[in-house]
A tleap script that builds the chain and sets N, CA, C and O, in Angstrom:
source leaprc.protein.ff14SB
mol = sequence {
  NMET ALA LYS THR VAL ARG VAL GLY SER ARG
  GLY THR SER ARG ARG ILE THR ASP GLU GLU
  VAL LYS GLN ASN TRP ALA GLY GLU LYS TYR
  LYS GLU TYR GLN LYS LYS ARG LYS ASP ALA
  LEU SER ASP GLN TYR ILE THR THR GLY ARG
  GLY THR THR LYS ILE LYS PHE GLY ASP MET
  VAL ASP THR GLY GLY ARG PRO SER GLY LYS
  GLY MET TRP VAL ARG THR GLY ARG GLY THR
  GLY LYS ARG LYS LEU CGLU
}
set mol.1.N position { 0.827 -1.188 0.000 }
set mol.1.CA position { 0.000 0.000 0.000 }
set mol.1.C position { 0.868 1.248 0.000 }
set mol.1.O position { 1.919 1.291 0.640 }
set mol.2.N position { 0.426 2.236 -0.709 }
set mol.2.CA position { 1.155 3.495 -0.782 }
set mol.2.C position { 0.469 4.535 0.081 }
set mol.2.O position { -0.750 4.520 0.252 }
set mol.3.N position { 1.258 5.420 0.612 }
set mol.3.CA position { 0.717 6.523 1.407 }
set mol.3.C position { 0.387 7.685 0.477 }
set mol.3.O position { 1.161 8.013 -0.422 }
set mol.4.N position { -0.773 8.304 0.702 }
set mol.4.CA position { -1.233 9.418 -0.107 }
set mol.4.C position { -1.525 10.599 0.802 }
set mol.4.O position { -2.138 10.437 1.857 }
set mol.5.N position { -1.088 11.789 0.400 }
set mol.5.CA position { -1.373 13.004 1.161 }
set mol.5.C position { -2.636 13.624 0.591 }
set mol.5.O position { -2.692 13.940 -0.598 }
set mol.6.N position { -3.634 13.799 1.416 }
set mol.6.CA position { -4.891 14.436 1.023 }
set mol.6.C position { -4.908 15.840 1.602 }
set mol.6.O position { -4.635 16.032 2.787 }
set mol.7.N position { -5.230 16.822 0.767 }
set mol.7.CA position { -5.260 18.215 1.183 }
set mol.7.C position { -6.712 18.660 1.217 }
set mol.7.O position { -7.475 18.365 0.298 }
set mol.8.N position { -7.096 19.362 2.266 }
set mol.8.CA position { -8.476 19.821 2.401 }
set mol.8.C position { -8.552 21.224 2.957 }
set mol.8.O position { -7.533 21.816 3.314 }
set mol.9.N position { -9.738 21.746 3.029 }
set mol.9.CA position { -10.023 23.065 3.617 }
set mol.9.C position { -9.171 24.161 3.019 }
set mol.9.O position { -8.432 24.835 3.737 }
set mol.10.N position { -9.263 24.347 1.716 }
set mol.10.CA position { -8.539 25.395 0.998 }
set mol.10.C position { -7.031 25.289 1.178 }
set mol.10.O position { -6.330 26.300 1.164 }
set mol.11.N position { -6.533 24.074 1.346 }
set mol.11.CA position { -5.103 23.850 1.460 }
set mol.11.C position { -4.540 24.025 2.847 }
set mol.11.O position { -3.321 23.991 3.016 }
set mol.12.N position { -5.387 24.213 3.857 }
set mol.12.CA position { -4.887 24.456 5.206 }
set mol.12.C position { -4.741 23.184 6.028 }
set mol.12.O position { -4.048 23.197 7.045 }
set mol.13.N position { -5.368 22.092 5.622 }
set mol.13.CA position { -5.232 20.848 6.387 }
set mol.13.C position { -4.701 19.741 5.480 }
set mol.13.O position { -4.962 19.723 4.277 }
set mol.14.N position { -3.952 18.818 6.084 }
set mol.14.CA position { -3.392 17.690 5.345 }
set mol.14.C position { -3.594 16.436 6.186 }
set mol.14.O position { -3.506 16.470 7.413 }
set mol.15.N position { -3.866 15.333 5.501 }
set mol.15.CA position { -3.952 14.042 6.186 }
set mol.15.C position { -3.344 12.975 5.286 }
set mol.15.O position { -3.494 13.028 4.065 }
set mol.16.N position { -2.672 12.025 5.874 }
set mol.16.CA position { -2.010 10.957 5.134 }
set mol.16.C position { -2.886 9.709 5.230 }
set mol.16.O position { -3.239 9.273 6.326 }
set mol.17.N position { -3.233 9.139 4.078 }
set mol.17.CA position { -4.089 7.962 4.040 }
set mol.17.C position { -3.414 6.865 3.236 }
set mol.17.O position { -2.489 7.119 2.464 }
set mol.18.N position { -3.888 5.652 3.427 }
set mol.18.CA position { -3.423 4.529 2.629 }
set mol.18.C position { -4.232 4.479 1.348 }
set mol.18.O position { -5.460 4.556 1.381 }
set mol.19.N position { -3.551 4.351 0.221 }
set mol.19.CA position { -4.239 4.269 -1.061 }
set mol.19.C position { -4.610 2.819 -1.310 }
set mol.19.O position { -3.751 1.987 -1.601 }
set mol.20.N position { -5.897 2.523 -1.193 }
set mol.20.CA position { -6.372 1.161 -1.375 }
set mol.20.C position { -6.900 0.934 -2.781 }
set mol.20.O position { -6.726 -0.144 -3.350 }
set mol.21.N position { -7.539 1.940 -3.334 }
set mol.21.CA position { -8.161 1.825 -4.646 }
set mol.21.C position { -7.444 2.760 -5.603 }
set mol.21.O position { -7.114 3.889 -5.242 }
set mol.22.N position { -7.202 2.300 -6.813 }
set mol.22.CA position { -6.565 3.136 -7.835 }
set mol.22.C position { -7.462 4.324 -8.132 }
set mol.22.O position { -8.652 4.152 -8.398 }
set mol.23.N position { -6.907 5.521 -8.090 }
set mol.23.CA position { -7.677 6.735 -8.335 }
set mol.23.C position { -7.929 6.897 -9.830 }
set mol.23.O position { -7.083 6.532 -10.647 }
set mol.24.N position { -9.082 7.441 -10.187 }
set mol.24.CA position { -9.429 7.637 -11.597 }
set mol.24.C position { -9.918 9.056 -11.860 }
set mol.24.O position { -10.918 9.246 -12.552 }
set mol.25.N position { -9.234 10.040 -11.323 }
set mol.25.CA position { -9.653 11.421 -11.513 }
set mol.25.C position { -8.855 12.132 -12.599 }
set mol.25.O position { -8.982 13.346 -12.759 }
set mol.26.N position { -8.037 11.398 -13.347 }
set mol.26.CA position { -7.278 11.996 -14.449 }
set mol.26.C position { -7.045 10.937 -15.517 }
set mol.26.O position { -7.055 9.742 -15.225 }
set mol.27.N position { -6.836 11.371 -16.739 }
set mol.27.CA position { -6.497 10.464 -17.822 }
set mol.27.C position { -7.706 9.972 -18.593 }
set mol.27.O position { -8.784 10.563 -18.535 }
set mol.28.N position { -7.509 8.886 -19.313 }
set mol.28.CA position { -8.543 8.343 -20.197 }
set mol.28.C position { -9.762 7.827 -19.428 }
set mol.28.O position { -10.894 7.990 -19.882 }
set mol.29.N position { -9.534 7.206 -18.270 }
set mol.29.CA position { -10.674 6.708 -17.488 }
set mol.29.C position { -11.595 7.842 -17.063 }
set mol.29.O position { -12.818 7.699 -17.083 }
set mol.30.N position { -11.004 8.966 -16.680 }
set mol.30.CA position { -11.822 10.090 -16.257 }
set mol.30.C position { -12.572 10.698 -17.434 }
set mol.30.O position { -13.712 11.135 -17.276 }
set mol.31.N position { -11.954 10.733 -18.611 }
set mol.31.CA position { -12.656 11.234 -19.796 }
set mol.31.C position { -13.850 10.362 -20.127 }
set mol.31.O position { -14.907 10.869 -20.502 }
set mol.32.N position { -13.691 9.045 -19.990 }
set mol.32.CA position { -14.821 8.138 -20.216 }
set mol.32.C position { -15.920 8.383 -19.188 }
set mol.32.O position { -17.102 8.395 -19.530 }
set mol.33.N position { -15.532 8.578 -17.928 }
set mol.33.CA position { -16.498 8.860 -16.869 }
set mol.33.C position { -17.262 10.148 -17.163 }
set mol.33.O position { -18.481 10.198 -17.004 }
set mol.34.N position { -16.540 11.200 -17.595 }
set mol.34.CA position { -17.190 12.466 -17.936 }
set mol.34.C position { -18.179 12.290 -19.076 }
set mol.34.O position { -19.275 12.849 -19.039 }
set mol.35.N position { -17.803 11.518 -20.091 }
set mol.35.CA position { -18.687 11.300 -21.242 }
set mol.35.C position { -19.953 10.570 -20.820 }
set mol.35.O position { -21.043 10.918 -21.275 }
set mol.36.N position { -19.830 9.563 -19.960 }
set mol.36.CA position { -21.010 8.838 -19.473 }
set mol.36.C position { -21.930 9.759 -18.688 }
set mol.36.O position { -23.149 9.705 -18.855 }
set mol.37.N position { -21.361 10.605 -17.831 }
set mol.37.CA position { -22.171 11.537 -17.046 }
set mol.37.C position { -22.856 12.564 -17.944 }
set mol.37.O position { -24.011 12.925 -17.717 }
set mol.38.N position { -22.136 13.029 -18.965 }
set mol.38.CA position { -22.715 14.011 -19.881 }
set mol.38.C position { -23.867 13.395 -20.660 }
set mol.38.O position { -24.895 14.042 -20.861 }
set mol.39.N position { -23.707 12.149 -21.102 }
set mol.39.CA position { -24.778 11.481 -21.828 }
set mol.39.C position { -25.992 11.246 -20.936 }
set mol.39.O position { -27.131 11.364 -21.390 }
set mol.40.N position { -25.754 10.916 -19.671 }
set mol.40.CA position { -26.854 10.661 -18.748 }
set mol.40.C position { -27.623 11.939 -18.412 }
set mol.40.O position { -28.834 11.897 -18.193 }
set mol.41.N position { -26.927 13.066 -18.370 }
set mol.41.CA position { -27.551 14.336 -17.981 }
set mol.41.C position { -27.708 15.288 -19.153 }
set mol.41.O position { -27.745 16.503 -18.956 }
set mol.42.N position { -27.802 14.766 -20.361 }
set mol.42.CA position { -27.815 15.623 -21.547 }
set mol.42.C position { -29.056 16.498 -21.657 }
set mol.42.O position { -29.014 17.525 -22.334 }
set mol.43.N position { -30.165 16.124 -21.012 }
set mol.43.CA position { -31.381 16.940 -21.120 }
set mol.43.C position { -31.519 17.955 -19.985 }
set mol.43.O position { -32.521 18.668 -19.925 }
set mol.44.N position { -30.551 18.034 -19.098 }
set mol.44.CA position { -30.580 19.002 -17.996 }
set mol.44.C position { -30.020 20.334 -18.472 }
set mol.44.O position { -29.164 20.375 -19.355 }
set mol.45.N position { -30.508 21.426 -17.882 }
set mol.45.CA position { -30.033 22.756 -18.216 }
set mol.45.C position { -28.919 23.170 -17.268 }
set mol.45.O position { -28.945 22.842 -16.081 }
set mol.46.N position { -27.925 23.905 -17.808 }
set mol.46.CA position { -26.875 24.497 -16.995 }
set mol.46.C position { -26.784 25.970 -17.350 }
set mol.46.O position { -27.187 26.386 -18.436 }
set mol.47.N position { -26.246 26.762 -16.414 }
set mol.47.CA position { -26.087 28.189 -16.671 }
set mol.47.C position { -24.645 28.468 -17.056 }
set mol.47.O position { -23.719 27.850 -16.529 }
set mol.48.N position { -24.463 29.396 -17.972 }
set mol.48.CA position { -23.131 29.793 -18.424 }
set mol.48.C position { -23.058 31.303 -18.481 }
set mol.48.O position { -24.065 31.992 -18.320 }
set mol.49.N position { -21.867 31.810 -18.709 }
set mol.49.CA position { -21.703 33.254 -18.871 }
set mol.49.C position { -22.114 34.038 -17.650 }
set mol.49.O position { -22.911 34.970 -17.764 }
set mol.50.N position { -21.601 33.695 -16.487 }
set mol.50.CA position { -21.917 34.361 -15.216 }
set mol.50.C position { -23.395 34.277 -14.871 }
set mol.50.O position { -23.944 35.174 -14.231 }
set mol.51.N position { -24.030 33.204 -15.295 }
set mol.51.CA position { -25.426 32.987 -14.961 }
set mol.51.C position { -26.413 33.716 -15.840 }
set mol.51.O position { -27.595 33.791 -15.505 }
set mol.52.N position { -25.957 34.257 -16.960 }
set mol.52.CA position { -26.850 35.043 -17.801 }
set mol.52.C position { -27.508 34.223 -18.899 }
set mol.52.O position { -28.544 34.635 -19.421 }
set mol.53.N position { -26.943 33.074 -19.270 }
set mol.53.CA position { -27.535 32.236 -20.310 }
set mol.53.C position { -27.736 30.828 -19.789 }
set mol.53.O position { -27.083 30.394 -18.840 }
set mol.54.N position { -28.649 30.129 -20.428 }
set mol.54.CA position { -28.995 28.776 -20.010 }
set mol.54.C position { -29.003 27.882 -21.248 }
set mol.54.O position { -29.684 28.191 -22.226 }
set mol.55.N position { -28.246 26.766 -21.217 }
set mol.55.CA position { -28.204 25.834 -22.338 }
set mol.55.C position { -28.350 24.414 -21.813 }
set mol.55.O position { -28.162 24.155 -20.624 }
set mol.56.N position { -28.688 23.501 -22.713 }
set mol.56.CA position { -28.756 22.101 -22.325 }
set mol.56.C position { -27.340 21.543 -22.218 }
set mol.56.O position { -26.462 21.897 -23.005 }
set mol.57.N position { -27.132 20.680 -21.251 }
set mol.57.CA position { -25.812 20.109 -21.014 }
set mol.57.C position { -25.328 19.297 -22.208 }
set mol.57.O position { -24.128 19.262 -22.479 }
set mol.58.N position { -26.232 18.648 -22.924 }
set mol.58.CA position { -25.865 17.868 -24.095 }
set mol.58.C position { -25.444 18.708 -25.281 }
set mol.58.O position { -24.808 18.196 -26.202 }
set mol.59.N position { -25.789 20.008 -25.280 }
set mol.59.CA position { -25.423 20.894 -26.381 }
set mol.59.C position { -24.027 21.483 -26.243 }
set mol.59.O position { -23.545 22.138 -27.168 }
set mol.60.N position { -23.368 21.265 -25.112 }
set mol.60.CA position { -22.018 21.789 -24.920 }
set mol.60.C position { -21.056 21.047 -25.839 }
set mol.60.O position { -21.183 19.838 -26.033 }
set mol.61.N position { -20.097 21.769 -26.403 }
set mol.61.CA position { -19.115 21.152 -27.285 }
set mol.61.C position { -18.020 20.497 -26.454 }
set mol.61.O position { -17.697 20.959 -25.360 }
set mol.62.N position { -17.453 19.417 -26.982 }
set mol.62.CA position { -16.350 18.743 -26.317 }
set mol.62.C position { -15.054 19.451 -26.671 }
set mol.62.O position { -14.836 19.820 -27.825 }
set mol.63.N position { -14.198 19.640 -25.684 }
set mol.63.CA position { -12.924 20.288 -25.939 }
set mol.63.C position { -11.934 19.252 -26.457 }
set mol.63.O position { -11.977 18.087 -26.063 }
set mol.64.N position { -11.066 19.679 -27.321 }
set mol.64.CA position { -10.107 18.766 -27.926 }
set mol.64.C position { -8.696 18.960 -27.433 }
set mol.64.O position { -7.791 18.290 -27.930 }
set mol.65.N position { -8.461 19.830 -26.492 }
set mol.65.CA position { -7.125 20.068 -25.992 }
set mol.65.C position { -6.675 21.486 -26.290 }
set mol.65.O position { -7.467 22.336 -26.698 }
set mol.66.N position { -5.413 21.721 -26.081 }
set mol.66.CA position { -4.858 23.050 -26.267 }
set mol.66.C position { -4.471 23.273 -27.719 }
set mol.66.O position { -3.965 22.361 -28.371 }
set mol.67.N position { -4.701 24.465 -28.229 }
set mol.67.CA position { -4.249 24.764 -29.591 }
set mol.67.C position { -2.736 24.947 -29.616 }
set mol.67.O position { -2.121 25.271 -28.599 }
set mol.68.N position { -2.161 24.742 -30.760 }
set mol.68.CA position { -0.721 24.889 -30.912 }
set mol.68.C position { -0.339 26.367 -30.899 }
set mol.68.O position { -1.041 27.209 -31.459 }
set mol.69.N position { 0.773 26.662 -30.258 }
set mol.69.CA position { 1.259 28.031 -30.225 }
set mol.69.C position { 2.381 28.270 -31.217 }
set mol.69.O position { 3.068 29.289 -31.156 }
set mol.70.N position { 2.565 27.336 -32.124 }
set mol.70.CA position { 3.675 27.412 -33.069 }
set mol.70.C position { 3.542 28.653 -33.956 }
set mol.70.O position { 2.475 28.928 -34.506 }
set mol.71.N position { 4.645 29.395 -34.083 }
set mol.71.CA position { 4.658 30.587 -34.914 }
set mol.71.C position { 4.217 31.845 -34.204 }
set mol.71.O position { 4.242 32.921 -34.802 }
set mol.72.N position { 3.810 31.751 -32.941 }
set mol.72.CA position { 3.356 32.927 -32.204 }
set mol.72.C position { 4.532 33.582 -31.487 }
set mol.72.O position { 5.533 32.931 -31.190 }
set mol.73.N position { 4.399 34.857 -31.218 }
set mol.73.CA position { 5.413 35.591 -30.486 }
set mol.73.C position { 5.040 35.637 -29.015 }
set mol.73.O position { 3.874 35.837 -28.673 }
set mol.74.N position { 6.034 35.450 -28.133 }
set mol.74.CA position { 5.820 35.540 -26.692 }
set mol.74.C position { 6.803 36.554 -26.114 }
set mol.74.O position { 7.930 36.687 -26.589 }
set mol.75.N position { 6.365 37.250 -25.104 }
set mol.75.CA position { 7.200 38.256 -24.445 }
set mol.75.C position { 8.074 37.583 -23.397 }
set mol.75.O position { 7.655 36.618 -22.759 }
set mol.76.N position { 9.284 38.092 -23.221 }
set mol.76.CA position { 10.221 37.534 -22.254 }
set mol.76.C position { 10.664 38.621 -21.292 }
set mol.76.O position { 10.409 39.807 -21.501 }
set mol.77.N position { 11.332 38.187 -20.236 }
set mol.77.CA position { 11.839 39.138 -19.246 }
set mol.77.C position { 10.717 39.898 -18.595 }
set mol.77.O position { 9.766 39.308 -18.082 }
set mol.78.N position { 10.826 41.196 -18.616 }
set mol.78.CA position { 9.777 42.057 -18.039 }
set mol.78.C position { 8.925 42.681 -19.133 }
set mol.78.O position { 8.413 43.790 -18.978 }
set mol.79.N position { 8.777 41.960 -20.238 }
set mol.79.CA position { 7.977 42.459 -21.343 }
set mol.79.C position { 8.775 43.246 -22.344 }
set mol.79.O position { 8.206 43.837 -23.262 }
set mol.80.N position { 10.094 43.270 -22.188 }
set mol.80.CA position { 10.933 44.068 -23.083 }
set mol.80.C position { 11.443 43.265 -24.272 }
set mol.80.O position { 11.776 43.845 -25.305 }
set mol.81.N position { 11.509 41.950 -24.148 }
set mol.81.CA position { 12.021 41.132 -25.233 }
set mol.81.C position { 10.928 40.245 -25.794 }
set mol.81.O position { 9.864 40.097 -25.193 }
set mol.82.N position { 11.195 39.656 -26.947 }
set mol.82.CA position { 10.212 38.735 -27.498 }
set mol.82.C position { 10.951 37.662 -28.294 }
set mol.82.O position { 12.063 37.871 -28.778 }
set mol.83.N position { 10.290 36.496 -28.414 }
set mol.83.CA position { 10.834 35.419 -29.217 }
set mol.83.C position { 9.685 34.665 -29.873 }
set mol.83.O position { 8.559 34.658 -29.373 }
set mol.84.N position { 9.987 34.038 -30.988 }
set mol.84.CA position { 8.983 33.322 -31.752 }
set mol.84.C position { 9.030 31.845 -31.378 }
set mol.84.O position { 10.104 31.245 -31.332 }
set mol.85.N position { 7.868 31.264 -31.113 }
set mol.85.CA position { 7.791 29.840 -30.776 }
set mol.85.C position { 7.915 29.002 -32.039 }
set mol.85.O position { 7.284 29.294 -33.056 }
set mol.86.N position { 8.726 27.966 -31.967 }
set mol.86.CA position { 8.912 27.101 -33.127 }
set mol.86.C position { 8.340 25.732 -32.881 }
set mol.86.O position { 8.407 24.869 -33.756 }
savepdb mol mol.pdb
quit
């Protein structure tokens, strides 16, 4: 068994526990879990845009990851220099 540090209460408390079950809060298993939950709750409404709009949960688009930053300029130092991402 491995020891796991659990953080709670806005990061102010810590407790060490034994990890008995493999965690599934990241990676492919979690994506599958999210998809199942989204399919099950697809007819429920959620609020977006600071509570100003309401859409069905099934109408939300799936994110595909981060876009590439290739060819973009980024500032360096204290904003005085720049370099191009390759």
